[in-house]
C-alpha positions in Angstrom: 0.0 0.0 0.0 1.6 3.3 -1.1 2.0 6.2 1.3 0.0 9.2 0.4 2.1 12.2 -0.6 1.2 15.3 1.4 0.0 18.2 -0.6 2.0 21.4 -0.7 0.3 24.5 0.4 0.3 27.1 -2.1 2.7 29.9 -1.1 0.9 33.1 -0.4 2.3 36.2 -2.0 3.9 38.6 0.6 1.5 40.9 2.2 1.7 44.7 1.9 2.9 45.0 5.5 5.7 42.4 5.0 6.8 44.2 1.9 6.9 47.5 3.8 8.9 45.9 6.6 11.4 44.5 4.2 11.7 47.8 2.5 12.2 49.6 5.8 14.9 47.1 6.8 16.6 47.7 3.5 16.6 51.4 4.1 17.9 51.0 7.6 20.8 48.8 6.4 21.7 51.3 3.8 23.8 54.5 4.1 20.7 56.8 3.6 20.3 57.6 7.4 23.9 58.3 7.8 23.9 60.6 4.7 20.8 62.4 6.0 22.4 62.8 9.5 25.6 64.2 8.0 23.6 66.8 5.9 21.6 67.8 8.9 24.6 68.3 11.2 26.7 70.1 8.5 23.7 72.4 7.8 23.4 73.2 11.5 27.1 73.8 11.8 27.1 76.1 8.8 24.2 78.1 10.3 26.1 78.4 13.6 29.3 79.5 11.9 27.4 82.1 9.8 25.8 83.4 13.0 29.2 83.9 14.5 30.5 86.0 11.6 27.7 87.4 11.8 25.7 86.7 8.6 22.1 86.0 8.1 18.8 86.5 10.1 18.5 86.5 13.9 16.9 83.1 14.1 19.9 81.4 12.4 21.8 80.4 15.6 18.7 78.9 17.1 18.0 76.9 14.0 21.5 75.6 13.8 21.5 74.6 17.5 18.2 72.6 16.9 19.7 70.9 13.9 22.9 69.9 15.6 21.3 68.9 19.0 18.7 66.8 17.3 21.3 65.1 15.1 23.4 64.4 18.2 20.4 63.0 20.1 19.7 60.8 17.1 23.3 59.6 16.9 23.6 58.9 20.6 20.3 56.8 20.6 21.5 54.9 17.6 25.0 54.3 19.0 23.7 53.1 22.4 21.1 50.8 20.9 18.0 53.0 21.4 15.4 54.4 19.1 17.0 57.1 17.1 13.9 58.2 15.2 11.9 58.7 18.4 14.7 60.6 20.3 15.7 62.6 17.2 12.0 63.7 16.6 11.6 64.5 20.2 14.7 66.6 20.2 13.5 68.5 17.1 10.1 69.1 18.8 11.6 70.3 22.0 14.1 72.6 20.1 11.4 74.2 18.0 9.3 74.7 21.1 12.1 76.4 22.8 12.7 78.8 19.9 8.9 79.6 19.5 8.3 80.2 23.2 11.7 82.1 23.6 11.9 81.8 27.4 15.2 82.1 29.1 14.7 79.0 31.3 13.7 76.9 28.4 16.8 78.0 26.4 19.0 77.3 29.4 17.5 73.8 29.8 18.0 73.2 26.1 21.6 74.2 26.4 22.2 71.9 29.4 20.7 68.9 27.5 22.7 69.7 24.3 25.9 70.0 26.3 25.3 66.7 28.1 24.3 64.8 25.0 27.4 66.2 23.2 29.8 65.1 26.0 28.4 61.6 26.1 28.2 61.1 22.3 31.8 62.3 21.8 33.0 59.5 24.0 30.7 56.9 22.5 31.7 57.8 19.0 35.3 56.5 19.6 36.5 53.1 18.5 39.3 50.8 20.0 42.9 51.9 19.4 45.6 49.3 18.9 48.5 51.8 19.0 49.0 55.1 20.7 48.7 57.0 17.4 45.2 55.5 17.0 44.4 56.6 20.5 45.5 60.1 19.7 43.2 60.1 16.7 40.2 59.0 18.7 40.9 61.6 21.3 41.0 64.3 18.6 37.7 63.0 17.1 36.0 63.1 20.5 37.2 66.7 21.0 36.0 67.7 17.5 32.6 66.3 18.1 32.4 68.1 21.4 33.5 71.4 19.8 30.6 71.2 17.3 28.2 70.5 20.2 29.7 73.5 22.0 28.6 75.8 19.2 25.1 74.4 19.4 25.1 74.9 23.2 26.0 78.6 23.0 23.6 79.0 20.0 20.6 78.6 22.4 21.8 81.7 24.2 21.3 80.4 27.8 21.2 82.6 30.8 23.5 80.9 33.3 25.9 81.2 36.2 29.0 79.7 34.6 30.3 77.5 37.6 26.9 76.0 38.2 26.3 75.3 34.6 29.8 73.6 34.4 29.2 71.4 37.5 25.7 70.5 36.5 26.6 69.4 32.9 29.7 67.6 34.0 27.8 65.6 36.6 25.0 64.7 34.3 27.4 63.8 31.5 29.3 61.5 33.9 26.0 59.8 35.0 25.0 59.4 31.3 28.4 58.0 30.3 28.5 55.5 33.2 24.9 54.5 32.5 25.8 53.5 28.9 29.1 51.9 29.9 27.3 49.9 32.6 25.3 48.2 29.8 28.3 47.8 27.6 30.4 46.3 30.3 27.6 43.8 31.3 27.3 45.3 34.8 29.7 45.9 37.6 30.9 42.2 37.6 32.6 42.9 34.3 35.0 45.4 35.9 37.5 43.0 37.5 40.2 44.1 39.9 42.0 46.3 37.5 38.7 47.9 36.5 37.7 48.6 40.0 41.1 50.1 40.8 40.9 52.2 37.6 37.5 53.6 38.4 38.5 54.4 42.0 41.7 56.2 40.8 39.7 58.1 38.1 37.0 59.1 40.7 39.7 60.3 43.1 41.5 62.4 40.4 38.2 63.9 39.4 37.2 64.7 43.0 40.6 66.2 43.8 40.7 68.3 40.7 37.2 69.8 41.3 37.7 70.1 45.1 41.1 71.8 44.8 39.8 74.3 42.2 36.8 75.2 44.4 38.8 75.4 47.7 41.5 77.5 46.0 38.8 79.8 44.6 37.1 80.2 48.0 39.8 79.8 50.7 43.1 79.9 48.9 45.8 82.1 50.4 46.5 85.3 48.5 50.1 84.4 47.8 49.2 81.0 46.4 46.4 82.3 44.3 48.6 85.1 43.0 51.3 82.7 42.0 48.9 80.5 40.2 47.2 83.4 38.5 50.6 84.7 37.4 51.3 81.3 35.7 47.9 81.5 33.9 48.6 85.1 32.9 52.0 84.2 31.6 50.6 81.4 29.5 47.9 83.7 28.1 50.4 86.4 27.3 53.0 84.2 25.7 51.1 81.2 24.4 47.7 82.8 23.8 45.7 80.5 26.2 45.9 78.3 29.2 44.6 74.6 29.1 41.7 73.5 31.2 43.2 71.4 34.0 40.4 68.8 34.2 40.6 68.2 30.4 44.4 67.9 30.6 44.9 65.8 33.7 41.9 63.5 33.5 39.7 63.8 30.4 42.1 63.4 27.5 44.4 60.8 29.2 41.2 58.7 30.0 40.2 58.9 26.3 43.6 57.8 25.1 44.2 55.0 27.7 40.5 53.9 27.5 40.4 53.5 23.7 43.8 51.8 23.9 42.6 49.4 26.6 39.3 48.7 24.7 41.3 47.0 22.0 42.4 44.5 24.6 39.9 44.3 27.4 36.3 45.5 27.8 37.2 47.3 31.1 38.5 50.0 28.8 35.0 51.3 28.5 35.0 52.2 32.2 38.2 54.3 31.6 36.6 55.9 28.6 33.7 57.1 30.7 36.0 59.5 32.4 36.6 61.0 29.0 33.6 63.3 29.6 35.9 65.3 31.8 37.4 66.4 28.5 34.4 66.5 26.2 32.1 68.3 28.7 34.6 71.2 29.2 35.0 71.5 25.5 31.2 71.7 25.0 31.1 74.4 27.7 34.1 76.4 26.5 32.3 79.0 24.4 29.9 80.1 27.2 32.5 82.3 29.0 32.1 85.8 27.4 35.4 86.9 28.9 37.4 84.5 26.6 37.8 85.1 22.9 37.2 82.4 20.3 40.9 82.2 19.5 41.8 81.7 23.1 39.1 79.0 23.4 40.5 77.1 20.5 44.1 77.4 21.7 43.1 76.3 25.2 41.4 73.1 23.9 44.3 72.4 21.6 46.9 72.8 24.4 44.8 70.6 26.7 44.6 67.9 24.0 48.3 67.9 23.4 49.3 67.9 27.1 46.7 65.3 27.9 48.0 63.0 25.1 51.5 63.3 26.6 50.1 62.2 30.0 48.1 59.5 28.2 51.2 58.2 26.4 53.0 57.8 29.8 50.0 56.0 31.3 49.8 53.6 28.3 53.5 52.9 28.5 53.3 52.2 32.2 50.4 49.9 31.6 52.2 48.0 28.8 55.3 47.7 31.0 53.3 45.6 33.5 51.1 43.7 31.0 52.8 43.4 27.6 55.8 41.2 26.6 59.2 42.9 26.8 61.1 44.1 23.8 60.2 45.5 20.4 59.1 42.1 19.0 57.0 41.5 22.1 55.3 44.8 21.7 54.5 44.1 18.0 53.2 40.7 18.9 51.0 42.3 21.6 49.6 44.8 19.1 48.9 42.0 16.6 47.0 40.2 19.3 44.9 43.2 20.3 41.9 42.2 18.2 39.0 42.6 20.6 36.0 43.2 18.2 33.7 46.2 18.5 31.1 47.5 16.1 32.1 50.2 13.6 31.9 53.8 14.5 28.5 54.3 12.8 27.0 51.0 14.1 25.1 50.4 17.4 27.2 49.2 20.3 24.4 47.2 21.7 
């Protein structure tokens, strides 16, 4: 007795919704969103630069700030595995609302959010660095991203008390960066002993830098304050600017060492989180009306160079304890530093 052959079901043609889903996935996998994002940010940057000249109507800086801040919000959501369309559209709606209402408190709030998003995105936009020259490149990219966000921050024309604004945005940026890194590092158990020690040292350096500056400003002896101010004035007179201490001592070295470590161990992300100590001051730098644009640029550049020198020393000390000895051993260590991470324009999660 023969076994009956089962009938094949006739394949249904794809529905309209499935075709739309396939088309949406095709667009998402293409370079169209990246191209649109690039055009949006460059248009906003052009508007902000034109407003600084100044050229154009009065609403130009506000429009440029909305374009850059919404583009940065979109990029941060995409990089951290969120919903870029939702957060980008929300940023546009909030920015337009701020410009229409034109209230000082709303403009200040928009500037705070822009500064925080900029500082976190600048760190998240980095990729692992196998060699120090690559780490220097990533630090420069982070500073450049923060500088564009700094133009958008000042474009909202906030009404602020500068020290409060700096402390608030730095604190919020640190919380945001550590929140994202907590997810990237699979929780606190992914730290390890070296990671815990690194976080403790970084927190101590940050606390000492901020506390020393505040105590010196309030309770410093006149002689000590005068000598320090003389050094600052000499640097401004002869070099054109003085680097920001927190950027030089902590932020840039953390970016350099963190990206270098990320090519080898995931604990490098916890080091990179302290990079907001560089990106947040860069995003705040244009808010001080007593400092010219040239001095701001020189200060950021000096802080980047001096911070990279410190970062180079830290990396060499780290390699001295963890890498094989000799030139061949160092090359072998670099060849083995192949910890994978998504590309710069791909989600990290």
